C-alpha positions in Angstrom: 1.7 -17.8 28.1 1.0 -20.9 26.1 1.2 -20.6 22.3 -1.0 -22.5 19.9 -0.4 -23.1 16.3 -3.2 -22.4 13.8 -3.1 -26.0 12.7 -3.7 -27.3 16.2 -6.5 -24.9 16.8 -8.2 -25.9 13.5 -7.8 -29.6 14.3 -9.5 -29.1 17.7 -12.2 -26.8 16.3 -13.9 -29.1 13.8 -17.3 -29.1 15.5 -17.1 -25.4 16.2 -16.4 -24.4 12.6 -18.6 -27.1 11.0 -15.7 -28.9 9.4 -15.6 -32.5 8.1 -12.3 -34.3 8.6 -10.5 -31.0 9.1 -11.9 -29.5 5.9 -14.5 -26.9 5.2 -16.9 -28.6 2.9 -17.9 -26.3 0.0 -17.1 -23.2 1.9 -14.4 -20.5 2.1 -12.2 -19.1 4.8 -10.5 -15.7 5.3 -7.5 -15.4 7.5 -7.2 -11.6 8.3 -4.2 -9.9 9.9 -4.1 -6.4 11.2 -1.7 -4.8 8.7 -2.2 -1.1 7.9 -2.3 -2.1 4.2 -5.9 -3.1 4.8 -6.8 0.6 5.2 -5.8 1.3 1.6 -8.8 -0.7 0.2 -12.4 -1.4 1.1 -12.2 -5.2 1.5 -14.8 -5.4 4.3 -17.6 -6.8 2.3 -15.3 -9.3 0.6 -13.8 -10.5 3.9 -17.3 -10.8 5.4 -18.5 -12.9 2.4 -16.4 -15.9 3.5 -18.1 -18.7 5.5 -15.4 -18.5 8.2 -13.4 -15.4 9.1 -10.3 -15.9 11.4 -8.6 -12.8 12.7 -5.1 -12.5 14.2 -3.5 -10.3 16.8 -6.7 -8.7 18.0 -6.9 -6.2 15.2 -9.3 -3.3 15.6 -12.6 -3.7 13.7 -14.9 -1.0 15.2 -15.0 2.1 12.9 -13.0 0.2 10.2 -15.7 -2.2 9.0 -15.6 -1.0 5.3 -11.9 -1.8 5.2 -11.6 -4.9 7.4 -15.2 -6.3 7.7 -16.9 -7.1 10.9 -17.4 -10.8 10.9 -15.2 -13.0 13.2 -15.5 -16.7 13.9 
């Protein structure tokens, strides 16, 4: 299985994410893992408020939207 670094993915995704010169212009980005700590708070709305939401490790979203949000880019 070939591994990709987040930096290389971002460099090659400028058009997909609407980036200019590798930077998100006047926007925000949330990088969300799948730690159980997320279940202790209701961060879903805060996470989804970002312009871009990147999720790692295929964390489960369904039925946990109020804790982890539902948006994924």
